[in-house]
DRENDO-1510 file (C-alpha; in Angstrom, 1 decimal, always signed):
<recs>
REC; n; res; u; v; w
REC; 1; MET; +93.8; +112.2; +81.1 .
REC; 2; SER; +92.0; +109.7; +83.1 .
REC; 3; HIS; +92.6; +109.0; +86.8 .
REC; 4; SER; +92.0; +106.1; +89.1 .
REC; 5; PRO; +92.6; +105.4; +92.6 .
REC; 6; LEU; +93.6; +101.8; +91.6 .
REC; 7; LEU; +96.8; +103.1; +90.1 .
REC; 8; ASN; +98.0; +103.6; +93.7 .
REC; 9; LEU; +96.6; +100.2; +95.2 .
REC; 10; PRO; +97.6; +96.7; +95.0 .
REC; 11; GLY; +95.5; +94.6; +92.4 .
REC; 12; PRO; +96.0; +95.8; +88.8 .
REC; 13; SER; +98.5; +93.6; +86.8 .
REC; 14; ARG; +102.0; +94.7; +86.2 .
REC; 15; ASP; +101.4; +94.6; +82.3 .
REC; 16; LEU; +98.5; +96.9; +82.5 .
REC; 17; LEU; +100.3; +99.4; +84.8 .
REC; 18; ASP; +103.4; +99.3; +82.7 .
REC; 19; ASP; +101.2; +100.1; +79.6 .
REC; 20; ILE; +99.6; +102.9; +81.2 .
REC; 21; GLU; +102.7; +104.3; +82.6 .
REC; 22; GLY; +104.3; +104.1; +79.2 .
REC; 23; ALA; +101.6; +106.4; +78.0 .
REC; 24; ILE; +101.9; +108.7; +81.0 .
REC; 25; ALA; +105.7; +109.0; +80.3 .
REC; 26; GLN; +104.9; +110.3; +76.9 .
REC; 27; ALA; +102.6; +112.8; +78.3 .
REC; 28; ARG; +105.1; +113.8; +80.9 .
REC; 29; ASP; +107.7; +114.3; +78.2 .
REC; 30; PHE; +105.1; +116.5; +76.3 .
REC; 31; VAL; +104.6; +118.6; +79.5 .
REC; 32; ARG; +108.4; +118.9; +80.2 .
REC; 33; ASP; +109.0; +120.1; +76.7 .
REC; 34; TYR; +106.3; +122.7; +77.0 .
REC; 35; ASP; +107.6; +123.7; +80.5 .
REC; 36; PRO; +104.3; +125.5; +81.7 .
REC; 37; GLU; +104.4; +128.5; +83.9 .
REC; 38; LEU; +100.8; +127.9; +85.1 .
REC; 39; VAL; +98.5; +124.9; +85.2 .
REC; 40; LEU; +94.7; +125.2; +85.2 .
REC; 41; THR; +93.0; +121.8; +85.8 .
REC; 42; PHE; +89.4; +120.9; +85.4 .
REC; 43; SER; +88.7; +118.0; +87.8 .
REC; 44; PRO; +85.7; +116.2; +89.5 .
REC; 45; ASP; +85.4; +115.3; +93.1 .
REC; 46; HIS; +84.3; +112.1; +94.8 .
REC; 47; TYR; +82.7; +113.4; +97.9 .
REC; 48; ASN; +86.2; +114.6; +99.4 .
REC; 49; GLY; +85.8; +118.3; +99.0 .
REC; 50; PHE; +82.2; +119.0; +97.8 .
REC; 51; PHE; +79.0; +117.6; +99.4 .
REC; 52; TYR; +75.3; +117.7; +98.9 .
REC; 53; LYS; +75.0; +120.4; +101.7 .
REC; 54; SER; +76.2; +122.9; +99.2 .
REC; 55; MET; +76.9; +121.4; +95.6 .
REC; 56; PRO; +77.9; +124.0; +93.0 .
REC; 57; PRO; +78.1; +122.9; +89.3 .
REC; 58; PHE; +81.4; +124.8; +88.9 .
REC; 59; CYS; +83.8; +126.1; +91.5 .
REC; 60; ILE; +87.3; +127.9; +91.3 .
REC; 61; GLY; +89.7; +127.5; +94.0 .
REC; 62; LEU; +91.4; +130.4; +95.3 .
REC; 63; SER; +93.5; +128.2; +97.5 .
REC; 64; ALA; +93.5; +124.4; +97.6 .
REC; 65; ASN; +94.5; +121.5; +99.8 .
REC; 66; GLY; +95.0; +117.9; +98.8 .
REC; 67; VAL; +93.1; +115.6; +101.2 .
REC; 68; GLY; +95.6; +112.7; +100.5 .
REC; 69; ASP; +93.2; +110.0; +99.5 .
REC; 70; TYR; +94.6; +106.8; +98.0 .
REC; 71; GLY; +98.1; +107.8; +98.7 .
REC; 72; THR; +98.2; +111.1; +96.8 .
REC; 73; HIS; +99.5; +114.4; +98.0 .
REC; 74; ALA; +98.1; +115.8; +101.4 .
REC; 75; GLY; +98.5; +119.5; +102.0 .
REC; 76; PRO; +98.5; +122.9; +100.1 .
REC; 77; LEU; +98.7; +123.2; +96.5 .
REC; 78; ASP; +100.5; +126.3; +95.0 .
REC; 79; VAL; +97.5; +128.3; +94.0 .
REC; 80; PRO; +98.0; +131.9; +92.8 .
REC; 81; THR; +95.1; +133.5; +94.5 .
REC; 82; GLU; +95.0; +136.8; +92.8 .
REC; 83; LEU; +95.0; +135.2; +89.5 .
REC; 84; ALA; +92.4; +132.8; +90.5 .
REC; 85; GLU; +90.3; +135.6; +91.6 .
REC; 86; ARG; +90.7; +137.3; +88.2 .
REC; 87; CYS; +89.7; +134.1; +86.5 .
REC; 88; ALA; +86.5; +133.8; +88.5 .
REC; 89; GLU; +85.6; +137.4; +87.8 .
REC; 90; ALA; +86.3; +136.8; +83.9 .
REC; 91; VAL; +84.0; +133.7; +84.0 .
REC; 92; LEU; +81.2; +135.6; +85.7 .
REC; 93; ASP; +81.5; +138.6; +83.4 .
REC; 94; ALA; +81.2; +136.1; +80.4 .
REC; 95; GLY; +77.9; +135.1; +81.9 .
REC; 96; VAL; +78.7; +131.6; +83.3 .
REC; 97; ASP; +77.8; +131.2; +87.0 .
REC; 98; VAL; +80.7; +129.9; +89.0 .
REC; 99; ALA; +81.3; +129.6; +92.7 .
REC; 100; VAL; +84.7; +130.3; +94.3 .
REC; 101; SER; +86.3; +128.5; +97.4 .
REC; 102; ALA; +88.8; +130.2; +99.6 .
REC; 103; SER; +89.5; +126.7; +101.1 .
REC; 104; MET; +89.0; +124.1; +98.5 .
REC; 105; ASP; +89.7; +120.4; +99.3 .
REC; 106; VAL; +90.7; +118.4; +96.3 .
REC; 107; ASP; +91.2; +114.7; +96.1 .
REC; 108; HIS; +92.9; +112.3; +93.8 .
REC; 109; GLY; +91.0; +113.6; +90.8 .
REC; 110; THR; +92.9; +116.7; +90.9 .
REC; 111; VAL; +96.1; +115.7; +92.6 .
REC; 112; GLN; +96.9; +112.3; +90.7 .
REC; 113; PRO; +97.4; +113.8; +87.2 .
REC; 114; LEU; +99.7; +116.6; +88.8 .
REC; 115; GLU; +101.8; +113.9; +90.4 .
REC; 116; LYS; +102.0; +111.7; +87.5 .
REC; 117; LEU; +102.9; +114.7; +85.0 .
REC; 118; PHE; +105.3; +116.6; +87.3 .
REC; 119; GLY; +106.3; +114.2; +89.9 .
REC; 120; ASP; +105.1; +116.6; +92.6 .
REC; 121; ALA; +101.7; +118.1; +92.9 .
REC; 122; THR; +103.2; +121.5; +94.0 .
REC; 123; ALA; +105.6; +121.6; +91.3 .
REC; 124; ARG; +103.8; +124.4; +89.4 .
REC; 125; PRO; +101.3; +127.0; +90.2 .
REC; 126; VAL; +97.9; +125.5; +89.6 .
REC; 127; ILE; +94.3; +127.1; +89.5 .
REC; 128; PRO; +91.9; +124.2; +90.4 .
REC; 129; VAL; +88.5; +124.2; +88.7 .
REC; 130; PHE; +85.9; +121.9; +90.0 .
REC; 131; ILE; +83.2; +120.5; +87.8 .
REC; 132; ASN; +80.5; +118.4; +89.4 .
REC; 133; ALA; +80.3; +115.0; +87.6 .
REC; 134; VAL; +78.8; +112.7; +90.2 .
REC; 135; ALA; +76.2; +114.5; +92.3 .
REC; 136; VAL; +72.9; +114.7; +90.3 .
REC; 137; PRO; +71.2; +116.8; +89.2 .
REC; 138; LEU; +73.7; +117.8; +86.6 .
REC; 139; GLY; +73.5; +120.9; +84.1 .
REC; 140; PRO; +73.5; +120.5; +80.5 .
REC; 141; MET; +76.8; +119.9; +78.6 .
REC; 142; HIS; +76.6; +123.2; +76.6 .
REC; 143; ARG; +77.2; +125.0; +80.0 .
REC; 144; VAL; +80.4; +122.9; +80.6 .
REC; 145; ARG; +81.5; +124.0; +77.2 .
REC; 146; ALA; +80.7; +127.7; +78.0 .
REC; 147; LEU; +82.7; +127.4; +81.2 .
REC; 148; GLY; +85.8; +126.0; +79.2 .
REC; 149; THR; +85.3; +128.9; +76.6 .
REC; 150; ALA; +85.1; +131.6; +79.2 .
REC; 151; ILE; +88.3; +130.3; +81.0 .
REC; 152; GLY; +90.1; +130.0; +77.7 .
REC; 153; ASN; +89.3; +133.5; +76.7 .
REC; 154; PHE; +90.7; +134.6; +80.2 .
REC; 155; LEU; +93.8; +132.5; +79.8 .
REC; 156; ALA; +94.5; +134.2; +76.6 .
REC; 157; THR; +95.0; +137.5; +78.3 .
REC; 158; LEU; +97.9; +136.2; +80.3 .
REC; 159; ASP; +101.4; +136.3; +79.1 .
REC; 160; LYS; +102.2; +132.8; +80.3 .
REC; 161; ARG; +102.6; +129.3; +79.0 .
REC; 162; VAL; +99.6; +127.6; +80.5 .
REC; 163; LEU; +98.8; +123.9; +80.5 .
REC; 164; ILE; +95.2; +123.1; +80.4 .
REC; 165; LEU; +94.4; +119.7; +82.2 .
REC; 166; GLY; +91.2; +117.7; +82.0 .
REC; 167; SER; +91.1; +114.8; +84.6 .
REC; 168; GLY; +88.6; +112.0; +84.5 .
REC; 169; GLY; +86.5; +109.7; +82.3 .
REC; 170; LEU; +85.8; +107.7; +80.2 .
REC; 171; SER; +83.1; +105.1; +80.6 .
REC; 172; HIS; +83.0; +103.7; +84.2 .
REC; 173; SER; +80.5; +103.1; +86.9 .
REC; 174; PRO; +82.4; +102.4; +90.1 .
REC; 175; PRO; +80.6; +101.9; +93.4 .
REC; 176; VAL; +79.9; +105.3; +94.4 .
REC; 177; PRO; +77.2; +106.1; +96.9 .
REC; 178; THR; +74.2; +108.2; +95.9 .
REC; 179; LEU; +71.4; +109.9; +97.6 .
REC; 180; ALA; +69.1; +107.2; +96.8 .
REC; 181; THR; +71.3; +104.2; +97.7 .
REC; 182; ALA; +73.7; +105.3; +100.5 .
REC; 183; ARG; +73.5; +103.7; +103.9 .
REC; 184; PRO; +73.2; +106.0; +106.8 .
REC; 185; ALA; +77.0; +106.6; +107.4 .
REC; 186; ALA; +77.7; +107.1; +103.8 .
REC; 187; LEU; +74.8; +109.4; +103.3 .
REC; 188; ASP; +76.0; +111.4; +106.2 .
REC; 189; ARG; +79.3; +111.8; +104.4 .
REC; 190; ILE; +78.1; +112.6; +101.0 .
REC; 191; VAL; +75.7; +115.1; +102.4 .
REC; 192; HIS; +77.4; +116.7; +105.4 .
REC; 193; GLY; +81.1; +115.9; +104.7 .
REC; 194; THR; +81.7; +114.0; +107.9 .
REC; 195; PRO; +85.3; +113.1; +108.0 .
REC; 196; MET; +86.2; +109.4; +107.4 .
REC; 197; THR; +88.1; +107.7; +110.3 .
REC; 198; PRO; +91.3; +105.9; +109.3 .
REC; 199; GLU; +89.4; +102.6; +109.6 .
REC; 200; GLN; +86.7; +103.8; +107.3 .
REC; 201; ARG; +89.2; +105.1; +104.9 .
REC; 202; GLN; +91.0; +101.8; +104.9 .
REC; 203; ALA; +87.7; +100.0; +104.6 .
REC; 204; ARG; +86.9; +102.1; +101.4 .
REC; 205; GLN; +90.1; +101.1; +99.8 .
REC; 206; THR; +89.6; +97.5; +100.5 .
REC; 207; ALA; +86.0; +97.8; +99.0 .
REC; 208; VAL; +87.4; +99.4; +95.9 .
REC; 209; MET; +90.0; +96.7; +95.4 .
REC; 210; GLU; +87.5; +94.0; +95.8 .
REC; 211; ALA; +85.3; +95.7; +93.4 .
REC; 212; ALA; +87.8; +95.9; +90.9 .
REC; 213; ARG; +88.9; +92.2; +91.3 .
REC; 214; SER; +85.2; +91.1; +90.8 .
REC; 215; PHE; +84.6; +93.4; +87.8 .
REC; 216; ALA; +87.9; +92.2; +86.1 .
REC; 217; GLY; +86.9; +88.7; +86.7 .
REC; 218; GLY; +83.5; +89.1; +85.2 .
REC; 219; ASP; +81.6; +88.6; +88.4 .
REC; 220; SER; +80.1; +92.1; +89.1 .
REC; 221; ASP; +76.8; +93.8; +88.7 .
REC; 222; LEU; +78.4; +97.2; +87.9 .
REC; 223; GLN; +77.8; +98.5; +84.3 .
REC; 224; PRO; +80.3; +97.1; +81.9 .
REC; 225; LEU; +82.8; +99.5; +80.0 .
REC; 226; ASN; +81.7; +100.8; +76.8 .
REC; 227; PRO; +84.8; +101.0; +74.4 .
REC; 228; ALA; +82.6; +101.8; +71.4 .
REC; 229; TRP; +81.3; +104.9; +73.2 .
REC; 230; ASP; +84.6; +105.8; +74.6 .
REC; 231; HIS; +86.1; +105.9; +71.0 .
REC; 232; ARG; +83.1; +107.8; +69.8 .
REC; 233; PHE; +84.0; +110.5; +72.4 .
REC; 234; LEU; +87.7; +110.5; +71.6 .
REC; 235; GLU; +87.1; +110.5; +67.8 .
REC; 236; THR; +84.8; +113.7; +68.4 .
REC; 237; VAL; +87.6; +115.3; +70.4 .
REC; 238; ASP; +90.3; +114.5; +68.0 .
REC; 239; ALA; +88.2; +116.0; +65.2 .
REC; 240; GLY; +87.8; +119.2; +67.2 .
REC; 241; ARG; +84.0; +119.1; +67.1 .
REC; 242; ILE; +83.6; +120.1; +70.8 .
REC; 243; ASP; +80.3; +121.7; +70.1 .
REC; 244; ASP; +78.8; +118.3; +69.1 .
REC; 245; PHE; +78.8; +117.6; +72.8 .
REC; 246; ASP; +76.0; +120.0; +73.3 .
REC; 247; GLN; +73.6; +117.4; +71.9 .
REC; 248; TRP; +74.8; +114.7; +74.4 .
REC; 249; SER; +72.1; +114.6; +77.0 .
REC; 250; ASN; +72.9; +113.6; +80.6 .
REC; 251; SER; +70.7; +110.5; +80.3 .
REC; 252; PHE; +72.6; +109.5; +77.1 .
REC; 253; VAL; +76.0; +109.9; +78.9 .
REC; 254; LEU; +74.7; +107.8; +81.8 .
REC; 255; SER; +73.2; +104.9; +79.8 .
REC; 256; GLU; +76.1; +104.6; +77.5 .
REC; 257; GLY; +79.0; +105.4; +79.7 .
REC; 258; GLY; +78.0; +104.6; +83.4 .
REC; 259; SER; +77.3; +106.6; +86.5 .
REC; 260; SER; +80.8; +108.3; +86.5 .
REC; 261; ALA; +81.1; +108.9; +82.8 .
REC; 262; HIS; +80.1; +112.4; +83.3 .
REC; 263; GLU; +83.8; +113.1; +84.2 .
REC; 264; ILE; +84.1; +113.7; +80.5 .
REC; 265; ARG; +83.0; +117.2; +81.3 .
REC; 266; THR; +86.5; +118.0; +82.4 .
REC; 267; TRP; +87.8; +117.1; +78.9 .
REC; 268; VAL; +85.0; +119.0; +77.2 .
REC; 269; ALA; +85.9; +122.0; +79.3 .
REC; 270; ALA; +89.6; +121.5; +78.8 .
REC; 271; PHE; +89.4; +121.2; +75.0 .
REC; 272; ALA; +86.7; +124.2; +74.7 .
REC; 273; ALA; +89.3; +126.3; +76.6 .
REC; 274; LEU; +92.1; +125.3; +74.2 .
REC; 275; GLN; +89.9; +125.9; +71.1 .
REC; 276; THR; +89.4; +129.6; +72.0 .
REC; 277; ALA; +92.9; +130.0; +70.8 .
REC; 278; GLY; +92.5; +128.4; +67.5 .
REC; 279; ASP; +92.2; +124.8; +65.9 .
REC; 280; TYR; +94.3; +122.2; +67.7 .
REC; 281; GLN; +95.6; +118.8; +66.7 .
REC; 282; THR; +95.9; +115.8; +69.3 .
REC; 283; VAL; +99.3; +114.3; +69.5 .
REC; 284; LEU; +99.4; +111.4; +72.0 .
REC; 285; ARG; +96.4; +109.1; +71.4 .
REC; 286; TYR; +96.1; +106.6; +74.2 .
REC; 287; TYR; +93.1; +104.4; +75.2 .
REC; 288; LYS; +92.7; +101.2; +77.2 .
REC; 289; PRO; +89.6; +99.4; +78.3 .
REC; 290; ALA; +91.0; +98.7; +81.7 .
REC; 291; ALA; +88.6; +96.5; +83.5 .
REC; 292; GLU; +91.2; +96.2; +86.4 .
REC; 293; LEU; +90.7; +99.9; +87.0 .
REC; 294; ILE; +86.9; +99.8; +86.4 .
REC; 295; ALA; +87.6; +102.5; +83.7 .
REC; 296; GLY; +88.0; +103.2; +80.1 .
REC; 297; PHE; +91.4; +104.8; +80.6 .
REC; 298; ALA; +92.4; +107.4; +78.0 .
REC; 299; ILE; +95.1; +110.2; +77.5 .
REC; 300; ARG; +95.3; +112.9; +74.9 .
REC; 301; THR; +97.9; +115.7; +74.4 .
REC; 302; ALA; +97.1; +118.5; +72.2 .
REC; 303; THR; +98.8; +121.6; +70.7 .
REC; 304; LEU; +97.5; +124.4; +68.6 .
REC; 305; THR; +98.0; +123.9; +64.8 .
</recs>
């Protein structure tokens, strides 16, 4: 499922929020009926937990703490440390290089879907898996699929009902600072992780809301949403052709989907993990080109056939 800080901020229309909430409610019912004993989530970060001073392509959290951005949960998540360690060992044994964090900070990209699906980010044990989707350079897509496959093979050894969650995407290009464009204060943050003051955090929220208003009103230089590309991605997912994404270059994703469209990596990893257990079918198929959220917003639920 997609995420957006604007779901928790003033600005989006009631009609849009009701439409998205209706789809989330269906996903919530899907999760409730399955009643998972463990959640494994593939999520990006937005320079709240991972910074250029040390930016791994992948990282498994042995413990995790929500930073509380955009009104999401602040505090520890329920991470089963020993199980997360075994997951990391299995991924490394499978030939995929992955970092570990004994003190992972996670932001709304991880926490918001947990809150939307369970009502409480700590309602289930969760293994958080970070996938870098913002800080270039990025690795090739086939390595993301390899990560998902390695984790799926590990999950198959557990006698547990596991919910695999991918958080992010689809086409969107929000105003995120980069090494090339960031002003000094923002550069210090994205490189060194300098904490934001309450005033800076409030200013960022205001800037996000203003950017969304301009974007929805057609008065923005941000890259437009690309529903055609979003549907191409979703159709490939629905058809179970996850290996097709090996041919999607980073430049292609950037040019077609925008600077933050690489969050589709979380979906690729999640469906690759599921596919290790056999063919799947997608059940809930929701998509909305939501300019008010600066995002192509999508939700898929899937079960094995």
